[in-house]
Structures are given as C-alpha cells and as structure tokens.
C-alpha positions in Angstrom: 0.0 0.0 0.0 1.5 3.3 -1.1 2.5 5.5 1.8 3.1 2.7 4.2 6.4 2.7 6.2 8.8 -0.1 5.4 12.1 -1.0 7.0 14.6 -2.8 4.8 17.4 -4.8 6.6 20.3 -6.5 4.8 24.0 -6.7 5.4 24.6 -6.5 1.6 24.7 -2.8 1.0 24.2 -2.9 -2.8 21.2 -5.2 -2.5 19.8 -3.2 0.4 20.0 0.0 -1.6 18.4 -1.7 -4.6 15.4 -2.8 -2.6 15.0 0.6 -0.8 15.2 2.6 -4.0 12.7 0.3 -5.7 10.2 0.6 -2.9 10.6 4.4 -2.7 9.7 4.6 -6.4 6.5 2.8 -5.5 5.5 5.4 -3.0 6.6 3.8 0.3 8.3 5.6 3.1 11.5 3.5 3.4 14.2 3.3 6.1 17.2 1.0 5.7 19.6 -0.8 8.1 22.7 -3.0 7.7 22.0 -5.3 10.7 19.6 -6.3 13.5 20.9 -3.9 16.2 20.6 -0.9 13.8 17.1 -2.0 12.7 15.9 -2.2 16.3 17.2 1.3 17.0 15.2 2.5 14.0 12.1 0.7 15.3 12.4 2.6 18.6 13.2 6.0 17.1 11.1 6.1 13.9 8.5 3.3 14.3 6.1 1.9 13.9 6.6 0.3 10.5 4.0 -1.6 8.5 6.4 -4.1 6.9 9.8 -5.4 7.8 11.8 -6.7 4.8 14.8 -8.6 6.2 17.5 -10.9 5.0 17.4 -14.2 6.8 21.2 -14.9 7.0 23.0 -12.0 8.7 25.9 -11.9 11.1 25.4 -11.2 14.9 21.6 -11.2 14.7 19.8 -13.1 11.9 16.5 -12.4 10.4 14.5 -14.7 12.7 16.0 -13.2 15.8 15.3 -9.7 14.5 11.7 -10.6 13.7 11.2 -11.9 17.3 12.6 -8.7 18.8 10.7 -6.4 16.4 7.4 -8.2 17.1 7.8 -7.4 20.8 7.9 -3.7 19.8 5.0 -4.0 17.4 2.8 -7.2 17.4 1.1 -6.1 14.2 4.3 -5.9 12.2 4.3 -7.9 8.9 7.6 -9.5 7.8 8.8 -10.5 4.4 11.9 -12.8 4.5 14.6 -12.6 1.9 16.6 -15.8 1.7 19.0 -17.8 -0.5 18.0 -21.2 -1.9 20.2 -22.8 0.8 18.1 -21.4 3.6 14.7 -22.0 2.1 13.7 -24.5 4.8 14.4 -21.8 7.5 12.3 -19.3 5.5 9.4 -21.8 5.3 9.7 -22.4 9.0 9.6 -18.7 9.7 6.5 -18.5 7.5 4.6 -21.2 9.4 6.0 -21.1 12.9 7.2 -17.6 13.5 4.5 -15.8 11.6 6.3 -14.2 8.7 3.9 -13.1 6.0 5.9 -14.1 3.0 9.4 -15.0 1.7 11.4 -14.3 -1.5 14.3 -16.1 -2.9 17.6 -14.5 -3.8 18.4 -13.5 -6.4 14.9 -12.1 -7.3 13.6 -13.1 -10.7 12.1 -9.6 -10.9 12.4 -6.7 -8.5 8.7 -6.3 -8.9 8.3 -9.4 -6.7 9.4 -7.3 -3.8 6.9 -4.4 -4.3 4.1 -6.9 -4.8 5.0 -8.9 -1.6 5.3 -5.6 0.4 1.9 -4.4 -0.9 0.2 -7.6 0.1 1.9 -7.5 3.5 0.9 -3.9 4.2 -2.7 -4.6 3.1 -2.8 -7.6 5.4 -1.5 -5.5 8.3 -4.2 -2.9 7.7 -6.9 -5.6 7.7 -5.7 -7.0 11.0 -5.5 -3.6 12.6 -9.0 -2.7 11.4 -10.4 -6.0 12.5 -8.9 -5.5 16.0 -10.4 -2.0 16.2 -13.7 -3.3 15.1 -13.6 -6.1 17.7 -12.6 -3.7 20.4 -15.5 -1.4 19.4 -17.9 -4.3 19.4 -16.7 -5.4 22.8 -17.1 -1.9 24.2 -20.6 -1.6 22.7 -21.5 -5.0 24.1 -20.3 -4.0 27.5 -22.2 -0.8 27.3 -25.3 -2.7 26.3 -24.8 -5.1 29.2 -24.5 -2.1 31.5 -27.7 -0.5 30.1 -29.7 -3.7 30.4 -28.3 -4.3 33.9 -29.2 -0.9 35.2 -32.6 -0.3 33.5 -35.6 -0.4 35.7 -37.5 -2.5 33.1 -37.3 -6.2 33.4 -35.7 -7.7 30.2 -35.8 -11.4 29.3 -34.6 -13.1 26.1 -34.7 -16.6 24.9 -33.0 -18.8 22.3 -34.8 -20.5 19.5 -35.8 -23.4 21.8 -37.5 -21.1 24.3 -34.8 -21.4 26.9 -34.1 -18.1 28.8 -30.7 -16.8 27.8 -30.8 -13.2 29.2 -32.5 -12.1 32.5 -31.3 -8.7 33.8 -31.3 -7.7 37.5 -34.8 -6.1 37.2 -36.2 -9.3 35.8 -34.7 -11.3 38.7 -36.2 -8.9 41.2 -39.6 -8.9 39.6 -39.8 -12.6 39.4 -38.1 -13.2 42.7 -35.5 -15.7 41.5 -31.9 -15.5 40.2 -31.7 -18.8 38.3 -33.8 -17.8 35.3 -31.0 -18.2 32.7 -31.1 -21.7 31.4 -34.7 -22.4 32.4 -37.5 -23.0 29.9 -39.6 -19.9 29.7 -42.9 -21.8 29.7 -42.1 -23.3 33.1 -40.1 -20.4 34.7 -42.4 -17.5 33.9 -45.5 -16.8 36.1 -48.9 -17.0 34.5 -49.3 -13.3 33.8 -46.2 -13.4 31.6 -46.4 -17.0 30.3 -50.0 -16.6 29.0 -49.4 -13.6 26.6 -46.1 -15.2 25.5 -47.8 -18.4 24.5 -50.6 -16.6 22.7 -48.1 -14.4 20.8 -46.1 -17.5 19.8 -49.3 -19.3 18.8 -50.1 -16.6 16.1 -46.6 -16.7 14.7 -44.7 -14.3 17.0 -43.4 -12.3 14.1 -44.8 -8.9 14.8 -43.9 -6.8 17.9 -46.7 -6.8 20.4 -47.6 -5.1 23.7 -50.2 -6.0 26.3 -51.0 -4.8 29.8 -51.3 -7.4 32.5 -52.4 -7.3 36.1 -49.8 -7.9 38.7 -49.9 -8.7 42.5 -50.6 -5.8 44.9 -52.6 -3.9 42.4 -49.7 -3.2 40.0 -50.0 -3.1 36.2 -47.3 -4.2 33.9 -46.8 -3.6 30.2 -45.4 -6.6 28.5 -43.7 -6.0 25.1 -42.7 -8.9 22.9 -40.6 -8.9 19.8 -38.6 -11.4 17.7 -34.8 -11.3 17.8 -33.2 -11.0 14.4 -32.1 -14.4 12.9 -28.5 -15.5 13.0 -26.8 -18.0 10.6 -30.1 -18.3 8.6 -31.9 -19.8 11.7 -34.9 -18.4 13.4 -33.8 -16.9 16.7 -35.6 -16.4 20.0 -37.6 -13.5 21.4 -37.1 -10.7 23.8 -39.6 -9.6 26.5 -39.6 -6.2 28.2 -41.8 -5.8 31.3 -42.4 -2.2 32.4 -44.3 -1.1 35.5 -46.9 1.3 34.4 -48.9 1.4 37.7 -48.1 5.1 38.1 -49.5 5.9 34.7 -52.8 4.1 35.6 -52.8 5.9 38.9 -52.4 9.2 37.2 -55.3 8.4 34.9 -57.4 7.5 37.9 -56.3 10.7 39.6 -57.5 12.8 36.6 -60.8 10.9 36.6 -61.3 11.6 40.3 -60.3 15.2 39.9 -62.9 15.8 37.2 -65.5 13.8 39.1 -64.8 15.9 42.2 -65.0 19.1 40.2 -68.3 18.0 38.8 -69.7 17.2 42.2 -68.5 20.5 43.6 -70.1 22.4 40.7 -73.3 20.4 41.0 -73.5 21.1 44.8 -73.0 24.8 44.3 -75.6 25.0 41.5 -78.1 23.2 43.7 -77.4 25.7 46.5 -77.7 28.6 44.1 -81.1 27.3 42.9 -82.2 27.1 46.5 -81.0 30.6 47.2 -82.9 31.8 44.1 -86.0 30.2 45.3 -85.6 31.8 48.7 -84.9 35.1 47.0 -88.3 34.9 45.2 -90.0 34.2 48.6 -88.4 37.4 49.9 -89.5 39.6 47.1 -91.8 41.5 49.5 -89.6 41.0 52.6 -86.9 43.2 54.3 -84.2 44.6 52.0 -81.5 43.5 54.4 -82.6 39.9 54.2 -82.7 40.0 50.4 -79.3 41.5 50.3 -77.9 38.7 52.5 -79.4 36.0 50.2 -78.1 37.8 47.2 -74.6 38.0 48.7 -74.6 34.2 49.4 -75.8 33.6 45.9 -73.0 35.7 44.4 -70.5 33.9 46.5 -71.7 30.5 45.3 -71.7 31.6 41.7 -68.1 32.8 42.2 -67.1 29.4 43.6 -68.7 27.7 40.6 -66.8 30.0 38.3 -63.6 29.3 40.2 -64.1 25.5 39.8 -64.9 25.8 36.1 -61.9 28.1 35.5 -59.7 25.7 37.4 -60.4 22.7 35.2 -58.1 23.7 32.3 -55.4 24.2 34.9 -55.7 20.6 36.0 -55.1 19.6 32.3 -52.2 22.0 32.1 -50.5 20.5 35.2 -51.0 17.0 33.8 -49.5 17.9 30.4 -46.9 20.2 31.8 -48.1 23.1 29.6 -47.6 26.7 30.2 -45.0 26.3 32.9 -42.4 29.1 33.2 -39.7 28.3 35.8 -38.0 31.2 37.4 -35.5 31.7 40.2 -37.8 32.3 43.2 -36.8 33.5 46.7 -39.3 31.3 48.5 -39.2 33.2 51.8 -40.1 36.5 50.1 -42.7 34.9 47.9 -44.5 33.1 50.7 -44.3 36.2 53.0 -46.0 38.3 50.3 -49.0 35.9 49.9 -49.8 35.0 53.5 -53.0 37.1 53.6 -54.1 35.7 50.3 -53.8 32.1 51.4 -55.4 32.5 54.9 -58.6 30.4 55.0 -61.3 29.6 57.6 -60.8 26.7 59.9 -63.4 23.9 60.2 -65.2 25.9 62.8 -65.6 28.9 60.5 -63.1 31.2 62.3 -60.4 32.6 60.0 -56.9 31.2 60.8 -53.8 33.2 61.4 -51.1 32.2 58.9 -47.4 32.9 59.8 -44.1 32.1 58.2 -41.1 30.4 59.8 -38.3 30.5 57.2 -34.5 31.0 56.9 -33.4 34.5 55.9 -31.1 33.2 53.2 -30.7 30.1 51.0 -34.4 29.6 50.2 -34.1 30.1 46.4 -35.8 27.5 44.2 -36.3 27.1 40.4 -40.1 26.8 40.0 -43.1 28.1 38.2 -44.4 31.0 40.2 -48.2 30.4 39.7 -47.9 26.7 40.2 -45.9 27.2 43.4 -48.7 29.5 44.6 -51.4 26.9 43.8 -49.4 24.3 45.7 -49.2 26.5 48.8 -52.8 27.4 48.6 -53.8 23.8 48.6 -51.4 22.9 51.4 -52.8 25.6 53.6 -56.4 24.5 52.8 -55.5 20.9 53.7 -54.0 22.0 57.0 -57.0 24.3 57.7 -59.4 21.4 57.4 -57.7 19.6 60.3 -56.9 22.7 62.4 -59.0 23.5 65.5 -60.7 26.8 65.9 -58.6 29.4 67.6 -55.3 27.9 66.5 -52.9 29.3 64.0 -51.0 27.9 61.1 -47.4 28.3 60.2 -45.6 27.7 56.9 -42.3 26.1 57.9 -39.3 26.1 55.6 -36.1 24.2 56.5 -32.9 23.3 54.8 -32.0 19.6 54.4 -29.4 18.0 52.1 -29.5 20.6 49.3 -33.3 20.7 49.4 -35.9 23.0 50.9 -38.6 21.2 52.9 -41.9 23.1 53.1 -44.7 22.2 55.6 -47.9 23.8 56.9 -48.1 23.1 60.6 -50.4 24.1 63.4 -49.2 26.8 65.8 -47.8 30.3 65.5 -44.1 31.3 66.1 -45.0 32.8 69.5 -46.7 29.7 71.0 -44.8 26.8 69.6 -41.1 25.7 70.0 -38.7 26.1 67.2 -39.1 22.9 65.0 -36.3 20.3 64.9 -34.4 19.9 61.7 -36.1 17.3 59.5 -33.0 15.0 59.3 -34.2 12.8 62.1 -37.9 12.8 61.0 -37.3 12.1 57.3 -37.2 8.4 57.9 -40.7 8.4 59.4 -42.2 10.1 56.2 -43.6 7.9 53.5 -44.5 8.7 49.9 -48.0 10.3 49.8 -49.8 7.5 48.1 -53.0 7.7 50.2 -53.2 11.3 51.3 -56.4 12.2 49.4 -57.3 13.8 46.2 -56.0 17.3 47.0 -52.7 15.8 48.2 -52.5 13.8 45.0 -52.9 16.9 43.0 -50.3 18.7 45.0 -48.0 15.8 44.3 -48.5 16.1 40.6 -47.8 19.8 40.7 -44.7 19.4 42.7 -43.4 16.6 40.4 -43.7 19.0 37.5 -41.3 21.4 39.4 -38.8 18.6 40.0 -39.7 18.0 43.6 -41.3 15.4 45.8 -44.2 15.2 48.3 -44.0 13.2 51.5 -46.6 12.3 54.1 -45.8 12.7 57.8 -47.8 10.2 59.8 -47.5 12.2 63.0 -50.6 14.2 61.9 -49.2 17.8 62.2 -51.0 20.3 60.1 -51.6 19.1 56.5 -49.4 16.1 57.1 -47.6 16.9 53.8 -44.0 18.0 53.3 -42.9 19.3 49.9 -39.2 18.9 49.0 -37.7 21.1 46.3 -34.1 21.3 45.1 -32.4 24.5 46.2 -31.1 26.8 43.5 -27.9 28.8 43.6 -28.5 32.3 45.2 
C-alpha cells in the first residue's frame, strides 16, 4: 500500500539500496539498516513500521531473531523474509511457525516481486488492525449494552430458538423473585401473567412486535412488550420480552378521573345551593331589603365558587401535560411572605386562621413556576386548615436539608410553639404520599412538575404533607 512505512534490513549494502530505492519509487516511506541492532534502533526511534523486509542470514543477529525482537515492539508488524536457496527451509519455518507473512528467494527473478509482496503484507496488516479495532469497538458496545440492560428499571428477558431463557437482567430477577432464570425453559419459569401472553403471541406466529397490559400482584399493572430477535446464521432466533411497571400511569389516569368527578360534584352542589337561594330570594320579594341582600350575597359567593371551579379545570389539564410552565428563580421566603394574607382560610369551625411564616433568611431560592408554586401552597394551607382547631394558627415552615428545601404547613404560630427540629431525624418516618387524598395527590402532581417530591408525615401535624424542592444557587 503506497505511503506505508517499510524497514529494509540486509548486510549486503548494494542489494539493500536496490530494494530501498525500488520501494521508494512505488511510494513507500522507506528506512534501511545494515543489521539487526541498527534495525531495532530505527524501530524505537522512527517506528512503527507496517512491513519489515529482512535478509534471513545476517551476522550477529539473523532475520528470525530480528523478527522476534521487532514483534515485541509491534505485534502487528508484517515480515517479508529474503533468503537464498540454501536457507529456504528456514524461511518456510519462519513463515509457518514464526508468523512471517511471505518469503522471497535471492536472487529475485524480478524486483517487482518485492513491491508486490510488500503491498500484500501492508494490506494484510491494515486488515488486521481494522479487525482489531472493530472487535474492540464491538466489545465496548457489548459492555455498554450489558450495563444499560443491567441498570434499567425495566425487566428484560430473552430466549433462544428453543424457548430457553438466555438473558435475564437484575430487574427481571427482582420482579420474578429468582436468580436462576437463565437456562430455564420460559414456559415453566415465567409466572402465568407473563407466560400466557407469550404463548398466545407465539401461537399466532410471533413475528410482529406486540404489547399487552397485565395485572400484577398488589394492584400493580405491567406492560409486556414482545418482539422477535433477528435471525442468526439463517436460523430463526428467539424472542425478547420487556416488562415495564406502568402502575403510576394508571394511577395518574385515575387521579385525573377523580379530579374531574370531584369538580363536577362541587359544581353540582354549588348549582343546587344557588337554585335554592334563588327560590328563597323569590320568597323574599316582598320581605326586608337587608334579608334579600344577605341572600343575594350568598348567591353571588356560590356563583363565584362555581366560576372558580370551572376556571380551574383547564389548569388541571395543564398540570397533567406540563403546559404553560415558566420556571424562574424564586426566593421562597419572600414569595410566601408576600402571599400569607391571600392564602389565609377559615378553619373547620368557621373562624379565619392566622397564617405565619417560619423560614430562613437566606438560602431559600428555588427554580419553579411562580403560579404553580402559589397553587401548591394554597392547597397545602387548605389541607391544614381542614384539620386545624378553631382558635389555633397555622405556620408555613421552611427548612434546609441535604441541598433541598422542605416546606410544611403546621399548626401553631411562632410565638406559641417551640422552634421545630431539623427534618433530618424525621425524614425516615415520612412515607410517599400515596393515600393522602385527592388534594394531596394533585399537590404531588404539581410538585413533580417542578422537579420536587411530596412526602406524608404520619404524625398528623397540620396538613401532614411535606414538599421537598431542590435548592437553586443564590
């Protein structure tokens, strides 16, 4: 191959110069040496070389010894041996046992034999190098794929053509509760919720990718995806099954259904009350003006509540889809302090609750949507107010913990309750808010859209909810 580096070694200076000049005319980058020691020095100083052309019989260090030392410096080196007829057996031995690429007999019938042998040797070296690079790349990709399969949360199973499980990642072992899946027949090893759709898919040919949802213990829902592995060596290969837990998606759908059902119930109740007030208003047509005004005020308030519920329905959809969110850097202490009066609500007994703020002076910056954050706090306060006793106050409590801000609405005002303990010791007693009610579920959806989490404190303080949001740099 033109441009390849070639080292020519021969103790016969005239023949060495002849070979070097011929190879240079064919475009090779050529170095020449009169013996083995000089050649090894050139390897260290100017290598690597693609091809070594060396005489077999040389004093001090012969061609075979030079080839052995040179291969230690470059395992991919290709060697062409030049030998006289009397040493042909040694040349053939070098070819078969020592890994020389080719040999040529002195004297050459044509000098073109040399350039042809060097071209083939250089091409062979390039193929070997490219093959090694490709194999290394494939090995790296295979390792990367194993890492991805091993660390994904989806359970992945694969079989060979006989239906014997050949791959089962860690998630699959956890899901099925056994570590000995590989080597087992899938029909016997898989539980019924997975075995049944697999058998049905195979019964209809199993050629098209398919997905089905199946029920799982403890109320979970799994999506089972099946597809055929590509054939190898002209033989039909096995299949791959991916099992994904989609329980949270179904829970989100149920949450949306409940939200709209609750909204409809609230609107229906307010409409019925409004109708009753209108009927009462007709009965007071001739009554005292003050009494009529009182009924009209109640009717206007109920109509406002209906309007608020109806106006809020698109907001539920926006939260679910993540539409219209505009995250900004928000100083939470200042933001909450400016809205305390707006969020203050009546307690269960009807008396309006005092709302205070207990927050650090610095370090309370978060990256959130301002309006969504306000809605979250309004609902947290409303949840806490439902459980608060008349005459008590509420406090919005903000604390730092592990690069997060923890926000709670708790009973009591700063003057009549002790400073709260840091949440570090209490975090272990909080559980994910899975059963905290419809409002809490909506709060959780909103907070999730802002990159946070909602936790439920079982101790029963205030709303019982704690919102955790990542702190932003001040």
